[in-house]
N, C-alpha and C positions, 0 to 999 in steps of 0.2 A: 503494500500500500504506500509506505513512506516513498518507494522508487519510482513508482508511479507518480508522485505530486512532484518528485524533483526532475523527472522527464516531461511532465506537462509546463512547470516552471521554466524549464530550459530553452522548450517550444516557444512560450510565449516571449521570452526575451530575445528568442532569434528572428521572431515573427515581428516583433517592434522595432528591432534594428533595422531591417530590410525595409520598412514601411516607408520611412523616408529617403530611401535610396542613397545613403551615406553606410560607409566601410570604411575601417580606419587601416593603414599601411603599417608596416612593422615599426618606423621612427614614431607612431603616433599622430599622422596627418589625416585628416578626414578626405575622402575621394566622394564626388558625387556622382554615382554609376550613370547617370543620364548624361554624364560628356565624356565617358569614354568610347572609344570608337575613333574610326578615321574622318575626319571633316575637311571642307573646302572652304573658303572664301576669298574676297579680293576688296581692294579701296582702291581709290582715284584720288589723287591730290590731298590727302589729309595728312600724310608725313612729309611729303615732296612734293612741290608744284608741279604739274605736269607728269608726275609719276604714277606708274598703277603698280600695286603689290598684288599676286595671286600667291597663294598659299596652300598646303595641305599640312593638316595637322593631325597626327596620332597622338591620343590621349588612350595610356595603357592603365588597366586596374590597378597596377602596381604603383602610381603615381610619378612613371617617367613618362617624358613625351619626346618626341620627333617632329620638327618643323621644318617642311621644305617651302621656302621662298624664292620666287621668281619677280624681280622687279624691270619695268619695262619704263624706260625714259627715252625719248625721241626716238622711237623705233628699236634701241640698243636693249638686251634684256642681259639680265646677270641671275645668276641662281646660288643659292646660299643654304645652308643646312643648319638649324641649330638643335641642342639637345638639352635636357634638362629635367627637373621635376616640378609636377604640379600638384596642389591640393586646394580645399575650399575652407573657408572658416568665416561666419557670419555673414553668409551670403555673398561673400567676396571670393574672386577666384584667385590664386596666387601662382605666377609663373617664375622660377627659379631657371636661370638660364647658366647653363655650365661656362660656357666661355667668357662671358663678360663676368659671372660672378654676382651679376644684377638680378632682383625680382620684382618684376612689373604686377600691378595688382588692378585687378576689373571688378567693378560689379555686375554680375550675368543674371541674364533672365532666360530661363528654360521656355521657350517660345511654345513648342511643341515637342514630337518626338524625334523632329529632323532638323530643328532650327534653336539656336541660341544666342541670342544677343548679350555682346560686352560693351562695357562703357568703362574707358580708362580712369582709373582714380591716380595711379602712381606709375608712370613709363619711363624708361631711362634711357630715351631716344628723343630727340627734338623732333617736334613735330610744326606742320604748317597750322594747325587748328588747334584751338583751347580744348575743345571736347572730341576726342577720339572714340569713332564707335564704330563696330561692325557685326556682322551675323556669321556664325559658320553654320554649314548647312553639312548634314551627313552625307557621306560618299555612298 
């Protein structure tokens, strides 16, 4: 009887932790499982006037990411890959970049199963605009 009660309690705890879509990585950071997967996005003129940026972001469930950028300026294109770690805390998305050692912070909103809106709160790249925002779309 006591074993059944313990099993039932554990099951309730597991179900409760799954209901908000958050899991915890080994270093103790929260992952919003709705953000896991391969996502694409683009922006025009927000970072650099006359520049278009296109990206593919792979967010893994272990909190790592791989970000492939393509930047097009005056018909010339350049590609760049970044990697690092990501997590969420208090409604914000954190993105630590291995190369720069910097962490970008965004407010995020899951619009539906296939779209996430990001609005920068702290970003370590100079921007052409005061408010940098974009939508990632599930690939």
